VOZALUM-612995 format. One line per field, with one value per residue (C-alpha): x, y, z. Coordinates in nm, 4 decimals, decimal comma. Layout:
<nodes>
x <- X|... $
y <- Y|... $
z <- Z|... $
</nodes>
This chain:
<nodes>
x <- 0,0125|0,3058|0,4675|0,1056|0,0593|0,4350|0,3937|0,0596|0,2323|0,4941|0,2588|0,0373|0,3479|0,4717|0,1240|0,1215|0,4588|0,3279|0,0641|0,2807|0,5084|0,1912|0,0558|0,3508|0,4222|0,0345|0,1149|0,4227|0,2371|0,0561|-0,1392|-0,0877|-0,3311|-0,4245|-0,5384|-0,3896|-0,5601|-0,5440|-0,6601|-0,7929|-0,8753|-0,5334|-0,5718|-0,2470|-0,3878|-0,4127|-0,0352|0,0472|0,1495|0,2934|0,6083|0,6947|1,0577|1,1088|1,4336|1,4574|1,4805|1,6603|1,6296|1,4889|1,1928|0,9431|0,6112|0,3818|0,0348|-0,1962|-0,4860|-0,8383|-1,0923|-1,1101|-0,7165|-0,7620|-0,4638|-0,3404|-0,0635|-0,2125|0,0158|0,3105|0,5896|0,6256|0,9285|1,0553|0,9363|1,0415|0,7179|0,7141|0,4445|0,5560|0,4093|0,4931|0,3813|0,6364|0,9078|0,8576|0,9469|1,2605|1,0580|1,0055|0,8081|1,0169|1,0137|0,8887|0,9469|0,6598|0,6457|0,4388|0,3296|0,2361|-0,1425|-0,1954|-0,2880|-0,0380|-0,1929|-0,0413|-0,1928|-0,0531|-0,1286|-0,0308|0,1115|-0,0205|0,0067|0,2333|0,3693|0,5047|0,5654|0,8262|0,9554|1,0893|1,2408|1,3449|1,4482|1,2843|1,0181|0,6838|0,3808|0,0250|-0,0486|0,2907|0,3894|0,6635|0,8125|1,0500|1,2373|1,5422|1,6642|1,8301|1,9670|1,7335|2,0049|2,1842|1,9317|2,2479|2,1601|2,1916|2,4127|2,3982|2,0856|1,8612|1,5099|1,2998|0,9171|0,6942|0,3640|0,0608|-0,0099|-0,3120|-0,3350|-0,6045|-0,5938|-0,8163|-0,8877|-0,9712|-1,0640|-0,8750|-0,6438|-0,3534|-0,1432|0,1917|0,4290|0,6539|0,9297|1,2232|1,4812|1,6957|2,0045|1,9962|2,2385|2,5045|2,2404|2,0093|1,7681|1,6106|1,3388|1,1103|1,0265|0,7517|0,5565|0,2200|-0,0542|-0,3961|-0,1763|-0,0647|0,2938|0,4878|0,8460|1,1249|1,4664|1,7526|2,1297|2,4224|2,2406|1,9750|1,6277|1,3787|0,9785|0,7251|0,5715|0,2343|0,1909|0,0005|0,0147|-0,3018|-0,2918|-0,3841|-0,1213|0,1791|0,4490|0,4369|0,7268|0,7884|1,1109|1,1999|1,4717|1,5940|1,8457|2,1920|2,2656|1,9763|1,7298|1,6874|1,9133|1,8312|1,8598|1,6270|1,3368|1,4410|1,4295|1,1383|0,9214|0,8965|0,8544|0,5773|0,3707|0,2240|-0,0049|-0,3113|-0,2906|-0,0421|0,1228|0,3037|0,4650|0,5690|0,6831|0,9029|1,0583|1,0017|1,3079|1,4348|1,2292|1,2252|1,3611|1,3275|1,0989|0,7555|0,4309|0,1120|-0,2169|-0,5922|-0,8419|-1,1287|-1,4585|-1,5935|-1,8192|-1,4976|-1,6110|-1,3188|-1,2717|-1,1512|-1,0094|-0,8492|-0,6014|-0,2624|0,0800|0,3587|0,3788|0,6393|0,7294|0,7159|0,5076|0,1229|-0,1279|-0,5045|-0,6444|-0,8247|-1,1869|-1,0627|-0,9201|-0,5358|-0,2611|0,0972|0,2925|0,6723|0,9676|0,9573|1,2197|1,3725|1,3013|1,0355|0,7454|0,3677|0,1299|-0,1797|-0,4793|-0,7802|-1,1383|-1,4107|-1,6968|-1,4176|-1,2482|-0,8685|-0,6629|-0,2845|-0,0366|0,3196|0,4868|0,8858|1,0095|1,3442|1,5073|1,4207|1,1833|0,8031|0,5862|0,2159|-0,0008|-0,3656|-0,6028|-0,9210|-1,1664|-1,4472|-1,7456|-1,8852|-2,2642|-2,5495|-2,5814|-3,0060|-2,8875|-2,6872|-2,8790|-2,8547|-2,8286|-2,7305|-2,4037|-2,2849|-2,3482|-2,0077|-2,0517|-2,3465|-2,2781|-2,2688|-2,5834|-2,7765|-2,6756|-2,7823|-3,1446|-3,1874|-3,0348|-3,2133|-2,9388|-2,6442|-2,5361|-2,3897|-2,1810|-2,1642|-1,8639|-2,0091|-2,1133|-1,7438|-1,6005|-1,8519|-1,6544|-1,3126|-1,1771|-0,8236|-0,8524|-1,1480|-1,1316|-1,2345|-1,5732|-1,6296|-1,5928|-1,8770|-2,1109|-2,0846|-2,0984|-1,7790|-1,4097|-1,0946|-0,7918|-0,4596|-0,4243|-0,2777|-0,2369|-0,2410|-0,6155|-0,8260|-1,2055|-1,4290|-1,8073|-1,9698|-2,2658|-2,0521|-1,8237|-2,1381|-2,2622|-1,9632|-1,7012|-1,4155|-1,4446|-1,0870|-1,1553|-1,4222|-1,3866|-1,2817|-1,3199|-1,1889|-1,3216|-1,3802|-1,0695|-1,1150|-0,9241|-0,7840|-0,6873|-0,9353|-0,6722|-0,4955|-0,6426|-0,6790|-1,0369|-0,9879|-0,9833|-1,3154|-1,6175|-1,8517|-1,8579|-2,0595|-2,1262|-2,2660|-2,2131|-2,3968|-2,1836|-2,3993|-2,6496|-2,3670|-2,3304|-2,2767|-1,9482|-1,8280|-2,0320|-1,8375|-2,0041|-1,7195|-1,8955|-1,8075|-1,6831|-1,7017|-1,4948|-1,5201|-1,2330|-1,2226|-0,9859|-1,2895|-1,4037|-1,6764|-1,6161|-1,8561 $
y <- -0,0164|0,2517|0,1869|0,2590|0,6155|0,6830|0,5905|0,7630|1,0737|1,1161|1,0510|1,3576|1,5665|1,4871|1,5705|1,9041|2,0054|1,9252|2,1594|2,4021|2,3847|2,3766|2,6803|2,8770|2,7519|2,8698|3,1702|3,2664|3,2622|3,5676|3,6638|3,8715|4,0248|4,2872|4,4132|4,4857|4,7298|4,8163|5,1007|5,0436|4,7214|4,5378|4,2307|4,2308|4,1402|3,7969|3,7429|3,9376|3,8099|3,8843|3,7742|3,7714|3,6908|3,6766|3,8441|3,8143|3,6094|3,3125|3,0993|3,3294|3,1737|3,2816|3,2636|3,3758|3,4856|3,5149|3,7989|3,6833|3,8138|4,1179|4,1802|4,0597|3,8085|3,6962|3,4854|3,2240|3,0866|3,2344|3,2947|3,5821|3,8214|4,1158|4,0398|4,2133|4,2390|4,3087|4,3004|4,1246|4,1122|3,9425|4,2031|4,3972|4,1717|4,1385|4,5334|4,4574|4,6913|4,6337|4,7643|4,8859|4,6476|4,7243|4,6070|4,5185|4,2897|4,0197|4,0216|3,6670|3,6182|3,9271|4,0282|4,2647|4,4474|4,5465|4,7149|4,7796|4,9365|4,8064|5,1016|5,1945|5,4101|5,6946|5,5634|5,2494|5,4294|5,6800|5,4260|5,1958|5,5154|5,6863|6,0177|6,0930|6,3193|6,1811|6,3207|6,1519|5,9478|5,8062|5,4618|5,2442|4,9086|4,7127|4,3690|4,1609|4,0217|3,6807|3,4292|3,2032|2,9509|2,9827|3,1977|3,4339|3,7979|4,0160|4,3383|4,6235|4,4540|4,6823|4,7023|4,8937|4,9952|5,0933|5,2590|5,4777|5,8192|5,9936|6,3802|6,5985|6,9595|7,1417|7,4210|7,1340|6,8630|6,6324|6,3375|6,2011|5,8927|5,8481|5,5675|5,6554|5,4691|5,4499|5,2444|5,1538|4,9296|4,6595|4,7142|4,4599|4,2255|4,2623|4,4936|4,7401|5,0156|5,2353|5,5096|5,7651|5,5160|5,6138|5,4794|5,3195|5,2321|4,9016|4,8966|4,6505|4,5524|4,3948|4,2694|4,2927|4,2033|4,1108|4,2127|3,9494|4,0122|3,8849|3,8082|4,1048|4,0927|4,3305|4,5135|4,7875|4,9863|5,1694|5,4974|5,2603|5,0258|5,2887|5,0258|4,6357|4,4075|4,2240|3,9728|3,9230|3,6997|3,5515|3,3192|3,4784|3,1592|3,0943|3,4398|3,5814|3,8640|4,2305|4,2423|3,9287|4,0939|4,4864|4,5740|4,6256|4,8272|4,5366|4,3071|4,4914|4,4235|4,1162|3,9801|3,7421|3,5339|3,3185|3,5514|3,7995|3,5608|3,2969|3,5932|3,7368|3,4515|3,1560|2,9304|3,1173|3,1090|2,7492|2,5441|2,2631|2,4672|2,3343|2,4399|2,2211|2,3153|2,3316|2,5713|2,5979|2,8532|3,0750|2,8108|2,5572|2,3420|2,2302|2,3998|2,1851|2,3164|2,6083|2,7283|2,7454|2,8954|3,1296|3,4200|3,4345|3,0428|2,8200|2,5462|2,5250|2,2911|2,2568|2,1454|1,7647|1,7155|1,7826|2,1120|1,9967|2,0791|2,0587|2,2816|2,1799|2,3124|2,6579|2,9145|2,9928|3,3057|3,5773|3,4559|3,5466|3,2425|3,3341|3,1018|3,1783|2,9877|3,0681|3,1937|3,3085|3,6127|3,5658|3,5298|3,6257|3,5418|3,5856|3,2746|3,2387|2,9557|2,7379|2,4945|2,1443|2,2040|2,1865|2,4574|2,4317|2,7195|2,6483|2,9714|3,0492|3,1629|3,4009|3,2914|3,5648|3,6471|3,8084|4,1438|4,0630|3,8811|4,2259|4,3804|4,7723|4,9206|5,3233|5,4585|5,7832|6,0768|6,1998|6,0517|6,2473|6,1853|5,8067|5,8355|6,0477|5,8097|5,5100|5,6698|5,8294|5,6499|5,3122|5,1816|5,1422|4,8709|4,9796|4,8061|4,9755|4,9557|4,6284|4,4421|4,5289|4,3966|4,0707|3,9617|3,9638|4,0769|4,0989|4,3533|4,5583|4,4123|4,0893|4,2398|4,3717|4,0442|3,8989|4,1780|4,0418|4,2498|4,3293|4,2051|4,2016|4,1935|4,1595|4,1994|4,3695|4,7608|4,6941|4,5634|4,7195|4,7020|4,6402|4,6360|4,3880|4,5877|4,8698|4,6787|4,5058|4,8599|5,0559|4,8219|5,0249|5,0708|4,9484|5,0270|5,1472|5,5045|5,4164|5,7216|5,7666|6,0198|6,2464|6,1797|6,0046|5,7501|5,5678|5,2025|4,9607|4,8620|5,1444|5,1061|4,7801|4,7321|4,8195|5,1927|5,1618|5,2674|5,2857|5,1516|5,2658|4,9937|5,1591|4,8928|5,1664|5,4805|5,6859|5,6284|5,7331|6,0637|6,3395|6,4311|6,0677|5,9645|5,7465|5,5408|5,2463|5,2195|5,3634|5,2310|5,5049|5,4196|5,6227|5,6167|5,6812|5,9675|6,1404|6,4666|6,6730|6,9825|7,2251 $
z <- -0,0061|0,0582|-0,2333|-0,4435|-0,2489|-0,3212|-0,6954|-0,6930|-0,5308|-0,7796|-1,0774|-0,9269|-0,8821|-1,2557|-1,3629|-1,2148|-1,3059|-1,6941|-1,6326|-1,5091|-1,8256|-2,0745|-1,9288|-1,9831|-2,2963|-2,4211|-2,2169|-2,4396|-2,7599|-2,9198|-3,2385|-3,5395|-3,7457|-3,9894|-4,3070|-4,6457|-4,8494|-5,2254|-5,4382|-5,7500|-5,9089|-6,0119|-5,8300|-5,6601|-5,3658|-5,4641|-5,4805|-5,1684|-4,8286|-4,4975|-4,3506|-3,9876|-3,8768|-3,5048|-3,4286|-3,0835|-2,8642|-3,0423|-3,2732|-3,5435|-3,6694|-3,9753|-4,0565|-4,3647|-4,3812|-4,7052|-4,7193|-4,7459|-5,0484|-4,7962|-4,7412|-4,3709|-4,2596|-3,9294|-3,7740|-3,4666|-3,1661|-3,2775|-3,0301|-2,8476|-2,9290|-3,1485|-3,5108|-3,8320|-4,0457|-4,4190|-4,6938|-5,0238|-5,3183|-5,6662|-5,8895|-5,6525|-5,6943|-6,0729|-6,0974|-5,8318|-5,5636|-5,1858|-4,9021|-4,6240|-4,3200|-3,9875|-3,6643|-3,3722|-3,0623|-3,0261|-2,6348|-2,4944|-2,4533|-2,6777|-3,0259|-3,2146|-3,5165|-3,8316|-4,1208|-4,4747|-4,8101|-5,1778|-5,3564|-5,6974|-5,9962|-5,9959|-5,6420|-5,8474|-6,1339|-5,9793|-5,8108|-6,0925|-6,2290|-5,9776|-6,0281|-6,3723|-6,3812|-6,5707|-6,6079|-6,5643|-6,9058|-6,8654|-6,7651|-6,7330|-6,8652|-6,6833|-6,6976|-6,7349|-7,0681|-7,0947|-7,3682|-7,4418|-7,4853|-7,1634|-6,9320|-6,8688|-6,8529|-7,1929|-7,1052|-7,3545|-7,5461|-7,7551|-7,5944|-7,8881|-7,8292|-8,0787|-8,0406|-8,2667|-8,1458|-8,2638|-8,2916|-8,3724|-8,5433|-8,3349|-8,6334|-8,8888|-8,6320|-8,8520|-8,7061|-8,7850|-8,6714|-8,6080|-8,4865|-8,2313|-8,0955|-7,8494|-7,7266|-7,4152|-7,3287|-7,0780|-6,7842|-6,6618|-6,5190|-6,8460|-6,6588|-6,8608|-6,7786|-7,0553|-6,8782|-7,0105|-7,2696|-7,2980|-7,0883|-7,2320|-7,5775|-7,6859|-7,7141|-7,9385|-7,7579|-7,9283|-7,7965|-8,0489|-7,9733|-8,1601|-8,4831|-8,4125|-8,3571|-8,1030|-8,1381|-8,0717|-7,7298|-7,6962|-7,3437|-7,2202|-6,8920|-6,7379|-6,5181|-6,2392|-6,2906|-6,3472|-6,4045|-6,5460|-6,5828|-6,8876|-6,9341|-7,2815|-7,4304|-7,7685|-7,8977|-7,9557|-8,1859|-8,3761|-8,3279|-8,7048|-8,8351|-8,8224|-9,1832|-9,2458|-9,0974|-9,1683|-8,8261|-8,5853|-8,8411|-9,0749|-8,7331|-8,5814|-8,8970|-8,8197|-9,0241|-8,9069|-9,2212|-9,3709|-9,6718|-9,4420|-9,1954|-9,4729|-9,7085|-9,4501|-9,2828|-9,4471|-9,3788|-9,1258|-8,8005|-8,6980|-8,4209|-8,1416|-7,8847|-7,8417|-7,6936|-7,6107|-7,4432|-7,4719|-7,6411|-7,4860|-7,5122|-7,2757|-7,1125|-7,0778|-7,3960|-7,5993|-7,9069|-8,2261|-8,5595|-8,4022|-8,5833|-8,3749|-8,4901|-8,3403|-8,5792|-8,7974|-8,8022|-9,0189|-8,7730|-8,7993|-8,6383|-8,5820|-8,2419|-8,2330|-8,0817|-7,7224|-7,8023|-7,7532|-7,9718|-8,0130|-8,1929|-8,2579|-8,4508|-8,2493|-8,2534|-7,9180|-7,7059|-7,6638|-7,9131|-7,9784|-8,0323|-8,2188|-8,1866|-8,4549|-8,5089|-8,7201|-8,4919|-8,2099|-8,1635|-8,2327|-7,9398|-7,9324|-7,5804|-7,5247|-7,4621|-7,3510|-7,5489|-7,5030|-7,7553|-7,6953|-7,3929|-7,4510|-7,2406|-7,1522|-7,2780|-7,3055|-7,4600|-7,4008|-7,6984|-7,6959|-7,9296|-8,1837|-8,1029|-8,2043|-8,0786|-8,0064|-7,7059|-7,5888|-7,2768|-7,2967|-6,9475|-6,8710|-6,8576|-6,6634|-6,7957|-6,8661|-7,1800|-7,3397|-7,7013|-7,6512|-7,4117|-7,6808|-8,0031|-7,8259|-7,7479|-8,0548|-8,3489|-8,4238|-8,6786|-8,4266|-8,2258|-7,8973|-7,6200|-7,2875|-7,0581|-6,8378|-7,1596|-7,2806|-6,9389|-6,9742|-7,2944|-7,1595|-7,5041|-7,5641|-7,8531|-7,9639|-8,3102|-8,0983|-7,9875|-8,3457|-8,4822|-8,2143|-8,3354|-8,6767|-9,0144|-9,0129|-9,1369|-8,9779|-9,2253|-9,0089|-8,6381|-8,3138|-8,3864|-8,7768|-8,7760|-9,0326|-9,0295|-9,3364|-9,3248|-9,5250|-9,5907|-9,6989|-9,9256|-10,1114|-10,1708|-10,2298|-10,3672|-10,3603|-9,9723|-9,8169|-9,4374|-9,2169|-9,0152|-8,6729|-8,4515|-8,0886|-7,8395|-8,1913|-8,3380|-8,7037|-8,9001|-8,5978|-8,5799|-8,4068|-8,1658|-8,0479|-7,7333|-7,4865|-7,4042|-7,0443|-7,1562|-7,3761|-7,2043|-7,4613|-7,8697|-8,1475|-8,4646|-8,7888|-9,0705|-9,3203|-9,2094|-9,3750|-9,0487|-8,8142|-8,6436|-8,9323|-8,8194|-8,8515|-9,1611|-9,4306|-9,6935|-9,5507|-9,1983|-8,8887|-8,5342|-8,2620|-7,9571|-7,6032|-7,3359|-6,9955|-7,0726|-7,2629|-7,1431|-7,2862|-7,4916|-7,3392 $
</nodes>
């Protein structure tokens, strides 16, 4: 009996000691919570995280928290101590920027708070191009350049950018279009910065090195973003010579059909890279018989019944993947290809639809001409900002194709729109009149869809508003930057 009581006593003492230790351990834990706020709708919050590293006491431990859809985050049951806390963002990382870290103390049994705000627009732009005075309407494209064969940085390479600029004569109200361009050289680590490119416009970017030319990358920068990151690459061994492509001006004239691509680079742009993927419609259905090609390359293929494709024999480096299918809007996607390597790139296409299924809703009175035309003109077709967003177009020409009655020739900023009705009535018609905020003879893809808040379509251009009438058809685009004249 004595031995039993002694054993029981020792067990009780041990249990009490364990409980005491457990209580001390729980009490030494704290909690960290906070909120990450984001201005605008850049969706950078989805890739943001908070990193907390305990500095004191040793040993050093680290924790990472990701926010919910409202930007709230928390770290439960972390050891008390002095922490360094920092906001991390994939977008900031891609621009080689970082938020300053702060220190806070997590107290035992208590909740500490740390709130963050993701920088946007001008703040990011000015940080990337520190010391460069940039005005509103100007943005930045920055990135890193590597050799597609070795992945080593390409120093002293040229990054060339080109875009179309529309100007209007205040006296005659006639608009003119001019191609603008610029060039910068890469630094010792292959880094580059294109400071001061126009926001709200499609930019064509091309890498040139050692008398060789890379493919075209398409980029746009919004005022809300301020800066975007775009890495580039080319194969120093196999990329085409500048003399073959006639520099950026000729390479930028990418035609959606076979003739231009084949005539420019037939027998030149081949390689051992490949891309596979699946082409689906907006509802997730597979799209069969879609044409797949890398622009300016010889290889071409089509999707099978399940929407799958494999495209071989491609050149390495930055390239542009083109996907076309009758009844769908064309799609273009940047791809980074490497010799002897296959990448996966899935593509979604938007089916062409009839305007009869479109529900017209009111827009803000900030665009009185657009509102007035929608209400009074029975011959036009109209898309509001909300209806444009619902269709997720890559280019405005995709929307024009969906509405029917027009043919799109070429692609990108070179795209031309022709009204079938106008062509039948006037065989000499070559191109419809595209009007952007009152400026005529513009390009249908000069602006990314995110900048367009209203579209007017007139297959019979004689029914368009008097100021824009054309026998060859009229397309009127209204943008976010538009301000009424009164």
